[in-house]
C-alpha positions as CSV (number, residue, x, y, z in Angstrom):
1,M,0.0,0.0,0.0
2,T,1.4,3.4,-1.0
3,T,1.2,6.4,1.3
4,R,0.0,9.6,-0.2
5,P,2.3,12.7,0.4
6,A,-0.6,14.4,2.2
7,D,-0.8,11.5,4.7
8,K,3.0,11.6,5.3
9,A,2.9,15.3,5.8
10,L,0.1,15.0,8.4
11,R,1.9,12.2,10.2
12,K,5.1,14.3,10.3
13,F,3.1,17.3,11.5
14,K,1.5,15.3,14.4
15,W,4.8,13.8,15.4
16,E,6.7,17.1,15.4
17,R,3.9,18.9,17.2
18,Q,4.0,16.4,20.0
19,L,7.9,16.6,20.1
20,G,7.7,20.4,20.3
21,R,5.0,20.4,23.0
22,T,6.6,17.8,25.2
23,V,10.4,18.2,24.6
24,M,11.5,21.2,22.6
25,N,9.3,24.1,24.0
26,P,9.8,23.1,27.6
27,A,13.6,22.8,27.1
28,V,13.8,26.2,25.5
29,A,11.6,27.7,28.3
30,L,14.0,26.1,30.9
31,L,17.1,27.5,29.2
32,D,15.4,30.9,29.0
33,R,14.6,30.8,32.8
34,L,18.3,30.0,33.3
35,G,19.3,33.1,31.3
36,L,20.5,31.1,28.2
37,R,18.9,32.5,25.1
38,A,19.9,32.1,21.5
39,P,20.3,35.3,19.5
40,L,17.7,34.3,16.9
41,M,15.1,33.2,19.5
42,V,11.9,35.2,19.8
43,D,8.8,34.5,21.9
44,L,5.5,34.9,20.2
45,E,2.4,35.6,22.3
46,T,-0.9,35.1,20.6
47,V,-4.4,35.0,22.1
48,G,-5.9,31.5,22.3
49,R,-8.7,31.2,19.7
50,K,-10.8,29.1,22.1
51,S,-9.6,30.1,25.5
52,G,-8.9,33.8,25.0
53,E,-5.9,33.3,27.2
54,P,-2.3,34.4,26.2
55,R,-0.3,31.6,24.5
56,R,3.4,31.8,24.1
57,V,5.7,29.8,21.8
58,P,9.4,30.1,21.3
59,L,10.4,30.6,17.6
60,V,13.4,31.3,15.5
61,G,13.0,34.8,14.0
62,R,14.8,37.7,12.4
63,A,14.0,41.1,13.8
64,D,14.5,44.4,11.9
65,D,13.4,48.0,12.7
66,G,9.8,47.4,11.6
67,G,9.1,44.0,12.9
68,V,10.0,40.3,13.0
69,W,10.0,37.6,10.4
70,V,9.2,34.0,11.6
71,I,8.4,30.8,9.7
72,S,5.6,28.5,10.6
73,Q,7.1,25.2,9.7
74,H,3.6,23.6,9.5
75,G,1.9,26.5,7.7
76,R,-1.5,27.3,8.9
77,R,-1.8,24.0,10.8
78,A,0.4,25.2,13.7
79,G,-1.6,26.1,16.8
80,W,-0.1,29.6,16.9
81,A,-1.0,30.0,13.3
82,H,-4.6,29.1,14.0
83,N,-4.5,31.8,16.8
84,I,-3.2,34.4,14.4
85,A,-5.9,33.6,11.8
86,A,-8.5,34.2,14.6
87,N,-6.8,37.3,16.0
88,P,-3.6,38.8,14.3
89,N,-2.9,41.1,17.3
90,V,0.2,39.6,18.9
91,R,3.2,40.4,21.1
92,V,6.7,39.4,20.4
93,R,9.8,39.4,22.6
94,V,13.1,40.0,20.9
95,G,15.9,39.9,23.5
96,D,14.3,41.2,26.7
97,E,11.9,43.6,25.0
98,W,8.2,42.9,24.3
99,R,6.6,44.7,21.4
100,S,3.0,44.6,20.1
101,G,2.3,43.9,16.5
102,I,0.1,42.6,13.8
103,A,0.9,39.2,12.3
104,T,0.2,38.3,8.7
105,F,0.8,35.2,6.6
106,E,3.1,36.0,3.6
107,P,2.5,33.1,1.2
108,D,4.4,34.8,-1.7
109,D,7.5,35.2,0.4
110,D,10.4,32.8,-0.5
111,V,10.6,30.6,2.6
112,R,13.9,29.1,1.7
113,A,15.5,32.5,1.2
114,R,13.9,33.6,4.5
115,A,15.4,30.6,6.3
116,R,18.8,31.4,4.9
117,S,18.6,34.9,6.3
118,F,18.0,33.4,9.8
119,G,21.3,31.6,9.7
120,G,23.5,34.7,9.8
121,R,26.2,35.6,7.4
122,G,28.3,32.4,7.7
123,R,27.8,29.4,5.5
124,V,27.8,27.0,8.5
125,G,25.1,28.9,10.3
126,Q,23.0,29.2,7.2
127,A,23.4,25.5,6.3
128,A,22.6,24.4,9.9
129,T,19.5,26.6,10.0
130,I,18.2,25.4,6.6
131,A,18.9,21.8,7.4
132,T,17.0,22.0,10.7
133,M,14.1,23.8,9.2
134,R,13.9,21.5,6.2
135,A,13.9,18.4,8.6
136,M,11.1,19.8,10.7
137,E,8.8,21.4,8.1
138,S,5.7,20.0,6.5
139,D,4.1,23.0,4.8
140,P,6.2,26.1,5.7
141,I,4.9,29.7,5.3
142,S,6.6,33.0,6.3
143,V,4.9,35.2,8.8
144,R,5.5,38.9,9.2
145,I,4.9,40.6,12.6
146,T,4.8,44.3,12.0
147,Y,5.3,46.4,15.1
148,T,2.3,48.6,16.0
149,E,4.2,50.8,18.5
150,T,7.7,52.4,18.7
151,A,10.3,51.0,20.9
152,D,10.6,52.6,24.4
């Protein structure tokens, strides 16, 4: 029996979602509490579409003066992507600073080029970032968070 690509992508998504929820996100949160934070790490806070409660998720992102770029590895299937679709008003933490913003899906953005920009200027960093993202993705889409306020 052959497996359809859509079935494989859904299985991969479910497995990686469980891995993220039970291993990766708690590990990143623990490291953050210990004061160890990767330079490309951002925290995204959305409003839960069902609960109305704040929901935070650590992501790899690239900040600039106007906002932050992140990639949803699983496209609009990711829990935080569902929350953005329901309410695009978010907060994002870059370093130690929280900023309010509006999140939009950018389907016309080149996800591969965006991922390369996350890896820094060196070939090793870019290659590692791209390899990690490619291994974990099922249906990637770029997300732009545009700041709605100026920095303090």
